[in-house]
Each structure stands twice: as structure tokens, then as C-alpha cells.
N, C-alpha and C positions, 0 to 999 in steps of 0.2 A: 680674740678668744672664742667667740661664738662661731667663727668660720672653721677653726680647727675642730671644734666639737662636731660640726656638721660633717666635715671630711671623715673624721673617725667613724661617725655613725654610718656614713655611706660605705666605708670600707667594711665595717662590721656587717652591714646588711648584705653587701656583695659576698662576703665570706660565708655568711649564714645561708644565703641562697645557693652558693656552690656546694656547701656541706649538705644542704637539703637534697640537691640534685644527685650528689654522690651517694647519699643514703638511699634515695629512691632507686638508683641504678643498682646498688648492691641488693636491695630488696627484690627487684625484678630478676636479677641474676640468680638469686637464691631460689625464687619461685620456679624459674626455668629448670634449675638443677633438680629441685624436688619433683617436678613433673617428669623429667627424664629418668630419675631413679625409680619413680612409681611405674612408669611405662616399662622400664627394663625389668623390674621385678615381676610385673604381670606377664611379660613375654617369656621370662625364664620359667615361671610357674606353668604357663600354657605349654611350652615345649616339654617340660617335665611330665605334665599330665598326659600329653599325647604319646610321649615315649613310653610311659608306664603302661598305658592302654594298649599300645601296639605290642610291647614286649609280652604282656600277660596273654594276649590273644595268640601271639606267635608261639609262646611257650606251650600253651595248651595244644595248639594244632601240631606242634612238633611231635606229639605222641601219637598222632593219627597215622594210620597206614592207608595209603591210597592204592587202589587196584584198577587195572584197565577194565572198562565196562565190557561185559560179555553180551551186551544187547538185552533185548527184552522180548524174545520170541516166546510164544505161547505153546505149551504142550498139552495134550489131551488129559493125561493122568499123572499123578505123582510118580508112578512107577514106569512112565514112558522113558525110553532111552534118550539120553541127551549128552552133550559134551560135559566133562567134569567141570565143576566150579573152580575158579582160580584162587579162592580164599576159603578159609574155614573159620567161622561160618560164611556162607556165600553173601556177596554184596551186589550181585547182578547176575543176569543170565536167564536161561530157560525157566519158565514158571507156568503154573496152571492159571486158569482164568478167574478163580475165586480167591477171596482174601481170608486170612485168619481173623477172627474177631479182635478188635482193638482192645487192649487192656491186659489183665493178668490171666495167663493160661496155666493151668495146673500140671499139664503133661506136655510132652514134646509135640512140636508141630513140624510137619515135613518142610525141609528147606524150599522145596518147589512151591509151597504155599507162601511162606514168609517173604520170598523174593518179590512176589507180587505186592505185598504190603510195602516193601521198600520202593518199588516202582511208583506207587501211589503217594509217595512223600512221607512214608512212615519210617520210624526208627524201631529196631528190634533190640531189646536188651536180653542178653543171655546170662544166666548164672550157672556156674559149673560146680556146684556143691550139692550134696544130697541132704545133709542135715544142718541147714543154716536158716532157721525160721526168722532170726533177727535180720539177716541180710535181705531175705525175700520181703519182709515187711517194709524195710526202708526203701527198697527198689519199687515195691508196689505203691507206696505213698507218692513217689515221683511219677510213676506211670499214670496214676489216677488223676494227676493234675493236667494231663495232656490228652489231646484228641486222637493223635495218630502214633501211638506208641504201644508196642506189644512186649510183654515180659514172659519169657519162656525158659524152662530148664534146658541147658545145653549139654551135649555129650562131646567128649574129646576136645574140650577147649584148652588152650594153652595157658589161660589165666582164669581167675575166679569170676571175673565180670568182663563181658565183651559187649561193646556197643556197636551196632551195625546200622549203616545207612547205605544209600546207593554208592557203590564203589569206594567205600571208606569204612575202616574199623578203628576202634579205640579199645585197648585191652588194659585191664588193671587188676591188681590183686586185692587192693583195699578200697572200700567204699569211699567215694569222693563226690558228694552231692553237687558241689559247684561245677566240677568237671563234667559230670553227667548232664546237668542242666544246660551247660554251654553247648555240648554236643547236640542235644535235642533241639535247642533253640536255633542252632545253625542249620540242621537238616530236616526238621519236621516241616511237612507241607510243601516240600520242594518236589514238584511233579517231574517224573522222568519218562513219561510217555513220548513216543516219537511225534514230532510235529509236522 
């Protein structure tokens, strides 16, 4: 009788050891799957974030109009004859040797002056309305946060607001602060002098 009890105990111990190994294997396998799921979720989230970032930047740039650079030749006076600009307002081309003051301008500034601001890494914001103090105040608040931005009234604009940088325009009818800021951050302080 004592021998049979020992054999049973040995079988039980072997079975318990097998069950323990099976349990450990299942636990390790579950841990591997949890890690894989976590890494997969992180990868999907990263791809989604990158895709959203790319799409949002591409969507904004999709409204930008690009123009061929007309160079950066200097002319002696604003009324000196020169080839016509290829955009309205101009984004490059002949200009005088002095700059318009950065910031808010109360009256129109000749395009031959503003093009030099663009060459020096500036952004010019035009507004095409005469009685719109609220819009001008909102635009002025943005302009005052930046070093190389000019706000001027524009004439003959196709839209209410036109953003101008070297060889690129963005036109809009409604004030969109985020869109304006993205344009400025992309183009401000990008020098266009010949090297």
C-alpha cells in the first residue's frame, strides 16, 4: 500500500509540474500577444498622427498659388519702367532698394517697395475692404506678433484678404487665423537674395 501511494503522488507531482509548465507557457504567450497588440496600437496611432499632420499641411498648401520668380532686379525709382508683374499683388520681380516699414501701414505702399520686403523674407498681408475695422484689427494683432510682416490696404484684389510671400499667394474671403499663421510661419525670414 505505501508503494502505490508513492506512485500516485509521483504521478500527481508530474502532472502538477506539467500543468505548471503549461500555465507558464500560456502566461508567456499572453504576454507576447499583449506586447504585440500594444506595439500595433502604437504603430497605428503614429501612422494616423503622421497622416493627419501631412494631410492638414497639404490641405492648407493646396490653397496656395505659386508663381515663377521674376528675379530680384533693383530699379532706381518706384515709377521706373519695368516688366509687368506676373501676379496681383506681385510676389517677385523688380523693386527699389528700400523697404516699407514692417508692421501695420495705414495707406497703400507701392508694389515696387513691398517686393523688396518679400525678398528680405517678409510676408505682406493685403486687405481689400474700405470699411472693415474689425478685420483690420484682427489682422493687425497677427502682424504685431511677427518681425517681418507688413499689413497694407490693397486695391483690385480678387479676395478680401491676400497673403503674399516670395513667388506665392494665398487668397481668402474670410478671416482664418490658423491659416494666416501657417502661411507666415512657412515664409517669414526666408531670404531670397541671390547667393
